[in-house]
Phi, psi and omega in degrees: 000122178266128178253142175296129171307130181264142181265132174262010187273104173240148175276123176264127171288165190286158174231169170232146170281158175210157171205155188188181178219145174282164171281166181292145179221156180080173183239163176057220182298333170288352187289133186199178176214176181224147175257154178208161174207160176170196180233139176292163166294176179294158178301138180242117187295137177213108187061234179265007183226217181198160176224174181228153171257140174244129181225084194251121185282342182207138160274180180296165187261135174211074187062355180194162178246158168227150175256153166249100185254132171051045174273132175253139176291168166282185179282171181300137174244108183298142176232012177102159177061025179074016182255168180206167172228182175224140174269140182228131177221142184173197178222161180279168170294163184275131175209143175055032170081016180207163172239170170233140175274155178206152169212139184200168172246144174288162175280162183295139179294147180033069183301327189266359183251000000 
């Protein structure tokens, strides 16, 4: 039985690394924030630009986790030499009775190329 060779060659649209911290939530001794890092999803065409989706399942641990679910970046922001970043703003999932707001910029795509 001869099988047709399958091609594993798929074109990946670019992604961005990111890292950030949430804003503080809760009051008194429970006041805290969370850190997070990851890689965006592939570029999604949006108007004359593009956006990326972020689906991060866990922030750092402080007796509980928060997720960044189905967050969309803003459009590309040029930073020179044909490179760009994206601004991201939103809030985490609800956990332990609270959410955290956040805003950050992605890192430059393909920084070594």
